N, C-alpha and C positions, 0 to 999 in steps of 0.2 A: 574867774569857773564858778566864784557866788553867781556873780551875775548875770552867768549861762545858764544854772541850776534853779536861780530865782525866774527868769524867762523863761526854763521848759515847765517850770511848775505852774507861773501864770496860767501859761499856754495850755498844759493840760486841764487846767481848771477852766478853762474858758470855752473848749471845748467838750466837756462833758455838761455845764452851765448850756452850750447850745444844742448840746444831743438834748438834756428832757426838757429845753424849750422845743424843739422840735417834736416830741414823743408828749407832751403837753396839750401840742399844738395837731398832733393823728389824732389822739384822744377825744378832742373836744369835734374836731369832726366828725368822725366813728359816734360819738352821742346825738349831735346835731343831725347825722343822715339815720340814724333809730329811731330821733323822734321822728322825724321826718315820715319815716316809712311807718310806723304805729300811726301816724295819725291819717297818713293817705289809705291806710289798709283796715281801717279801725272798726268795720265790720267785721271784717275776716278773723280780727283777734280777737270780737266779744262771742261771736261763732264758736271760736276755738276755746276761750275760757272755763268752757263745763270740764273740757275734755283735762285741761290741765288741773284745775282744781281736783279731778279724780284721782289725777295719779299725784298726787301731792299728798292728798289724805290718807288716801289707800295702800299706795305704794312706798311713799317716802317716808311720811312719816314716823309709819309702823315700827322703822331699821332702829328708831332709839331705842327699841325693846330687845335687840337682839345681844345687846351687852347681859340678857341675862346669860344666854351660853357659856359665859364665863365666870357666871355667878351661883349661890347656894340661894335662888330666891326664894325670899320669906316675905309672905305678903305683908304681914302686919308692921315690916320695917321700906316695902316699897322694893323698886328697882333701886335707886341709888344709895338706899339704907343695907342692903343685904351685901353678902360679905364676898370677893374676889378669891377663886379658888381657883383662876387659869384656864390650863386644857384638861381640867379633872373630867367634865362630863367627855368630853371628845375620846379621852382614852376608855372611859368606863366602854363605851360604843363600840370601839377598835378592838375589846376583848372582849367583848359579849358572845355569848354562845348565837346570838342571833344575826350575828354578823355578815358572814359568808352569806347565808341564806337572802337574809334580804338585799344585799347586794345584786348576786347570782338572778334570784324572782325580778327585781328593778330593771337590771343590762336586760335579762334575756325577755321580759316580755316589751321594755323600747326599741330595741333592736329587732324582732321580728315583727314591732309595728308599723316601723320605719320599714323595714326593705318589702314586706309586703303591701301595705296601705301607701305609701309614696307613690309607687308605678302606676297604681289602677288608677286615678282621675285622672293621669297621664295619658295612659290607653284610651279612658273613653272618652276625653275631649279629642282626640285625633280621631278616632273613631266616629262619634257625632258628627265632627266637621265636615265627614263623607257624606252624611247623609244630605241626600238635595231635596227631598219631599219637607215643606216646614210644616207642615201639619203635624206629620209622624216626629222629628226632631222634637216637636213642642212637645207631644204626648211623652214620649221617652223621659225628656228633661224633665216634666213635669214630677214623673213616675216616680224617680231616680234622685228628685229635691226632695220629694216627702218624706224620708226616714230621719232628718235633719233634724226636722221639726218636732220626733217623739224624743220626751223626757229619756234619760237615763234609766230611770224607776220601770218606766213602759218596755224598753228594750230586754231590762234584765225580766221584768214580767213575761215577757215572752218567751223567754228564752229559757226559764224555770219551766213556764207551760209545754212546750215543744219539748223540752227535752227531758221531764221527768223520768222515771220508769214507766209507767201509766200514758204514757204523755203521747202525743203524732208520730215523731219519730220513731220509736219504741213497738209502738203499733204495727208501724211497716215493715219496721227486722223482724216481729216475730211473722208480719204474716209471710214472709220468706223463707221461716224458716230459723232465722237466728236468733240466740241469745242475748236480748234485753243488756243495754249498757246504762249505766249511775254515771251520764257525762256530768252533772252537776256535783258528785260529789268525788267525783275518779281526779286525782291531782293530777295526771297525764293530759286531761284532755283539758285545761284550766287555759293554758295561753293560748290554743288553736282557738279556745270560746270564744273570749277578750276580742281576740284580735280580728279575726275574719266575720264579726257581729258588728266592728266598730268601722272594718269597711265596708259594709252593707251599708251602715248608717251615713258615713260621712264621704262618700266617695262620690256622691252627686253635687255635693256643694262645694266639694274642694275644688271641682273638675272648674268650675263656672269661671276662675281665673284663668287658667288655661284656656277655655272655649274664648274670653275676652282677648287673649294675646293671638289667637290662632285667625281673631277678627281683623286685627292688625295688618296683615298678612298683603302683600300688594297683588293682587289677581296677575297680573301683569309677568309676573316670575312663575307662575302655574301654566300661561300662555303659552310663555315663549318655552317652558319644559316640553308642554303636550307639543309642540311645533319641531324640538326636537327628536321625539321621539320614544319620551320619559314617560315610563307605565305611574300608575295611582299608588303605586307603594313605593315607586324609586323618589318622587315627587312630595311623599312624607317624610322620605328620610333624608332628602336635601334639601328643600325646601320649610316645610313645616317644623320639623325638629328642629334644626339651627336657628329659626326665627324665634321661638319661644324657649331656648334655651337657658338667654336668663333668667327669665323668671322661675324656669325649675331650679337653677342652682341659687337663686336666691331662699326660695321656699326648700329646698334641702338644707339649707343652713339650718335655719330658722327651727325646722323638723329635729335635727344633729341635736342642735344645742339643747333642744327641750326632751331629751331619749331618756333623762332620770327622774322626768315630773311626770310619773306613770297616774293618773287620772285615780282619785280619792275613792270617789261615788261609784263608781262601778266595780273596782276591782272589789271595794266595801263589803256593794249588794250580790254579787257572786261568790262572797268567798263564807266557808263554812267551817268548821273542828278538821272533819275529813280532809277536805284541800288546803288546807293551812299552808303547806310545805311546799306548794305551790305560788300561792297566793297570797303570800307574806311579803310585802313589798315596804320601804321607804316610810312611804305617804300614812299607811295602816298602821305600823310602827309608832309613827306619831303622835299618830289619834290615840292609838292604847296609851303609850307613855303618858301623853300630855294632856289630854283628856279626863279618861275612866282609871286613871292610878296617880293624875295630878303631877306629875314629875316634871313640870316647867320646863325647870332648867335643862333638862337631860334630853327633852324632845326640842328643844331650840336647838342644842347643840346639832343634834342629827339634822333637825328637819337645815340650818345650815350649812354643815357638811355637803346635804344633796344640791344644795342651790349653787358650792362653791366647785363641786365637779361639773353640774351643768354650764355654768359661764367657762370653766374651764375648754369645756368639748367645743363650745359656741366660737372661742378663741380660735381654737387649734382647726375645725373646720373652717370659717371664715378665712384661715393664713393658707390654708390646702387649696382654698378653690380662688384666693387671689392671684397664687403661683401657677395653679393649671391651668383655669380657664381665664384667668383677668376679667373675674366679675365677685364680685363681692359686698359686703354690705356697708363696709369702708374701708 
C-alpha cells in the first residue's frame, strides 16, 4: 500500500509539473505573439499612446484620491496622514435635508433628457436618409450641426436673452394679449428649458453616427422591397431601423449609464436662487460642498456615490440589452 501511495504521489507531482510546464510554455508563446504584434503594428501603438497616456494621467491616477471619501481629509497631513472615518460622510449625505431633492432632480433631468433627446437623432437620421436632393441634404446637415459648436455659455446666454421677462418670447406673448412668464426663475420650467435646449444643440451632431450606419445598408434590399410593393414607410420600419438597431442599442446603453451624470456647467449657469428647488443636482451640490465650502471628504463621498449609481445602471442596462436583443457592450 505504501508503494502504491508513493507511486500515486509521484504521479500527481509529475502531472502538476507537466501542467506547470505547459502553462509556462503557453505564457511564453503568448508573450512572443504579443511582442510580435506590437513590433508589427508599432506605428498604430505610437498613435494610440497619447490617448492611453491621457486616460492613465487624468482618469486612473486620480482614483488614488478617492480614499478621502472614507477619511477626514486634513490638508496639512495629506491623504495618507488623514484619519479613517469609514462611511461617516456617506451616512451624513443620506441623512441630509438635500438628499431626496438632489436624487429627484438628478434622476428627473437625466431620465427626461434620455427619453426626449435619444430618439430625436434617430428620427432625424431616418428623415435625412430619405432626402434625394444632395444639395438640400448638405444644407440641412450644416444647419443642424452648427449648434453643436456653440459653447454652453453661449447657449445659456441665448436662453437668458430670449426668455427674460422683457425678452423676445415674452414680447410675443404680450403681443397676443398674454401675461409674461418668468421662464428663468420659475422652477416648473427649468427641466423643460434644460432638456429641449440640449436637444436643439446636440440632435444634429448625434445623428451623424446613425447616418453613417444607414449608409451601410445594402441598396439591393430596398430594390427588392420596392419590387414587392413596399412603401417608403414600410422600408424604413423593416429595413433601415433593423439595420441600425445594434448601433441604437449600444448608444442607449452608454446614455442610460450616464443618467445620473447630469452636466455641471449648463445647470450651474441656468441656476439661481428662485429655481434652486428644481435645478439643484448632485454635481452642483458637490461643487458647493467641495469648492466653496472646502468639505473635500464629504464632496468626494457624494461624487463617488453618484459614480457608483451610474456604474450599476450601466451594468443593469447592458445585461438587459444582452438578454432582450443579444447586443451589448460586453
